[in-house]
N, C-alpha and C positions, 0 to 999 in steps of 0.2 A: 492298915495304916495308909490313911491320904498325904501327902508332903504338907500339901496348905494348910493343912488343918494340926502342925506338930507347934505343939505348945512350947514358949520361947519363956525365959529369965533373963533377959538381960538388965543392965545397968542402964541403955539408957530408952529402953523398953520390953514388959511384960503383956504377953500375949500370942497368939494364934500367928503364925506362921504366915496365912497368905490376910491378915490386918498390915502387918510391918511392908507386903508387899501393894501393898495399899499407898499407905500411909506415905513409902517412897516417892516413890509415881505421882503420889498429886505433891509434895513439897513435906511436908509438911513433919517427915520425919528426915532428919540431918542426916545423908545417908552414910557420912563421914568422922561420925563417930559410932556405926552402931559396929561395931564386933562383928566379927564373919567367922570368924572362927570361934564366938562362941554359937549361932548358930551350927555350927556345923556336930561340935560334943557335943549338941542334945541332942541328935541324931542319934550321934552313933550311940550316946546313952539306952535312947529307945530302941535301940534293934539289939541292943544287949540285953533290955529286954525280954524282950520276944523271943531273942532266940533262932530270930532265922531271918535273912536276906532277900526282901522281892527287890529281885534284877530292876524289872518295869518303875516300880515306886524309886530305886536309889538310881535311875538314869535322871529321871524328871528331877528330880534333889540336886545332883551334882551339874545339874545344866542351867538349874532357876540361883542359884550357891554358884558358878558359873558365869552369868548374869548378873548378878549385883556385885562380885567383883570386878567387870571389866566395866560396869556402870561407875562404879569405886574409881577404878585406876583412869578414868573417864576427869574423876570433876576432882581427881587432886593434881591436873598435867594446868597450868597458870593456862589462862584462858577458855576454857574447854567448856560451856554449856553442853548440861545433860539434856537429850528428846525426849524428856519428861507426859506420861498424859495426866489428864484431869475427870471426872465426873464417870471411873469405873468403881463397879462392886468391891468386895474382897478376894472373889472370886473369879471377876471379870481382870481384875488388876492379875494375876496367878497365870491365869492360861493367855495373858495379854502376849506378858513377857515369858515366859516356853512360848506363845510363837512364833514369838521375837526371833530367842535363839535359832531355833532347831531353822524359821528359813538361811538364817547367816551362819549355821551348818552346813547347809543340802550346797548351800553357795559353795561357801566354801570346799566340802567334799569332791563340787561339779566342779572346779575351779583345777583341785588337787588333776581330776581326775583326766582332763581334756591335757595337764603338761607332761603327769607320765604317761597318753599317748603320745603329745608332740613327740616328749624324746625316744619314742619307741619307734619310732619311724627311723630316725638317725640319718634327718635329710636326705629320706626316698617322698620322695612325691612322685603318685601314680594314678589313675583311673581305671576304677572297676566296674567296667560296665556287665547284667547278666547275662547273660545268653538269650538270646530272640523267640518269642514265644514259639515257633515250627522248632527248634529245635530241637526244647524241653520236649514239647510231643511225640517225635520221631522214637520210633522202634524200629527192631529187630527187620520186623518182617517190610516193612515203608520205606526203610534204609534204600538210596537211590546209591546204585557202586558210579563212585566219582572219578577213576583209574583203574585205572588195567591191573590184576596183581607183575606182574612182572615189571612194568612201568612204575609201580609202586616199592616192589625192592632193586631195581635199579635207582631210581632216588635215592635212600632210605644206603644202598651200597656206594654210593659217591661221598660219601656224610664220614668213612669208613678208612677215607682217601686218605693219604699225608696228600696239603699241596705242594707242588713242587719247589724246590728251594730257589730262594734271589740271587738274581746271579748278582757279587757285588764287582765284577771287573769294572765298571764306566769308575766306581767310584778310587783315584787315587790321595790316599793316604795318607799324610807327612807326619813324621815323628824325628821331633824336635827334644831336648832333655835342657832345663837348665848351666851345669856344665857347662853346655859347647857355646849357647848365649854369653856361660859368662867367658870362657876363652874371647870369643869373639871381642866378647869389651874390648877387657882387657886391653887384643892386640890393637885395638883402635888409639886407647888411652896411651898409650906409650906414646904413641907419639903426641897428642896432647888434646885439650878439649874434641870435642865431636859434638855433633848435633845425631838429634835422635833420629830421624828420619834417613841422615846417608850412615845411621845402624844398622836399619832395618829395611831398606834398597832392594826393592826386588822380591822380598819374604812374605809368605801369607802370613795368614790372618793368626793362625796359630802359632805360628813363630813370633809374631807382633806380640800377640799376647806374652811368651817362654821367655820373651828379649825385656818387657816388660818384668817379672820377675825375679831377673835377672840383675836390673840395673836398682832396682831394688837393695835387691842382697849386695852387693857392692857401695849398697847407700849405710849396710845394717852393718857390715867391716869394715867402713869405712873408708873406704875406696874409692870415694866417686859423691859430688852433688851434682843435683842438675838446676835450672833455675826455665822458669815459662814467665816471657813477662805479661800477657795476653794472652786469654782464657785461647783454646783452642792457634794457638800461634808456636810457634818450632821448640820444639824443648830443645836447651844446651844440657851439653853433659860434662860437666873436668873432672881430670883426677886430682883425691880430696889432697893427695901425696902417696908417699915411697912406699911401693908393695909390703905386706906381712913377709919376712923371708920365708914362712912358713907356707905362705903360699906360691913363691915363685919358684920353692925350689918346688909344690908339690906340678908346676905349669911346666918347669921344664925340664919335669921326669916324662909328663908326655907327650 
């Protein structure tokens, strides 16, 4: 059975499927009034009568119905106009519609394939160049020796040796903890307000950074506040009140 010769008995149309396609493409039949489900049911009835399935014909039918479904969905959208064809014979109309959908499917599949290739690369970009012609034609007899065996063995053996361990004796790693800076800030705040520059006088970058964390901890505990009159200006630290007894006992015990 040729799909285009499928006989239809719909509410708005009676006749072969290819004629319906032609009338739709010529806008002589309003596709919005065509029940596509009736076309599918008619095709299923024919398959049931025949008792066999031709995969090629079934694929053609699915593509044609999918094209009509897409066209109908576009017509249902406001402001959308279908680009229909005029002056086609029934067989030509079916072939044109099928060709359009197959082209669209090929482009869609190509785009999906390229997208899959891009995802498979995982961010890697490389240039793959083939071997030069002389290298592809070289045989074992014509190959020339580039290195002596001893020289090649020495080069390979050096790859197996562990590199010398790097010396870090010239690095002076200073370690400072938040509790140490907390104790330092509390001792300064007992005398009253203090500037942050005074609290970190002579300290390295790591100590300054840890002092900032200690200051945030004092603010969190409600022991101190700070103010800065202008951006990048001096920071004034002031005691917020009497230290909690628990904190004072711990510090005294230390």
